[in-house]
N, C-alpha and C positions, 0 to 999 in steps of 0.2 A: 070742499075734502069728503071726499063718501068715506065711512068707518063704515069697517069691514070687523065679523064676528070671526071667529077667529078654530069655529069647529072643525073636529079632526073630520068629522065628512063631510064637511065643505071644503078641507083641503085637501084632499087623501078621496075622495069618490070611488075610487075602485078595488077600496080596503074594505067595501062597508060587508063582505063579508067575513075578515081577517078580521075587523075592531069585535064585531057580533063575535065568534066565538071567546076572542079572548078573555072580552069583559062577562063571561058568563062562566069559564074555563080558570080565571087567572086570576084571583083575587087579587095580587100586587099589581097586575094591569087594572084593573078593576077600580081600582085603591087610585093610583094614575089616573087613571082617567076622568075619573071627579075631580077629583085632585086638579088638572087642566082646566075644568068643564068654569068650577069653580073662580077660579082667576082670572078666566077670557071676560067671563061674566061682567068680574070686579074690574074689569078692564078696562073692558068699553062704556060701561054705567061712568067712570071717569073721564074718557073721551068724550062721552054724549055731554055730558053738563052737568047728570044727575048726585052725583059725591064731588066732593071737590080736594086733594090732595095737590103736594108738591113734587112738579119734575120728577125731580128725584126722588120717590116711593114709586111716581108711577113706573119710570125706565127699573127697579127696579125688580119692576113687578111683573113686567113685560120679561127684564131674561129668565124666571122662576121660570112663569109660562112658556120664552127658549126653552129651558133646558129641560121642562115635563117634555111640551115634543120629543127634541129628537129624543127623548127615553120611550114612549110611545111609538112612533118612526120604526127607534130601531124593534122592539122587539114587535115590528109588525111586520116590520120585513124578514123576521127572522121564524116566524111563524111565515110566510107566506116559501117563503123558501125549503122552510122541512117537508109540507103541504108539498110541493111543486116535487118533491123527489122520491 
């Protein structure tokens, strides 16, 4: 099984400009973005065997990453909709 990192620029490359604008223009987005990427790196280290934890801990971290991704995605879509208006 190939393990992939889930960075936002890889997940939604069509939103690269919106992500950049939000990172530089919104402290809230920038904080969530950094938190998401730190969590993604932690999960990747666990999945590749660099770090060892319980399956329960890993699943909890994955759910936290998904929650952050949902929040970030909503902010990106809202920004893009506002820019299209």
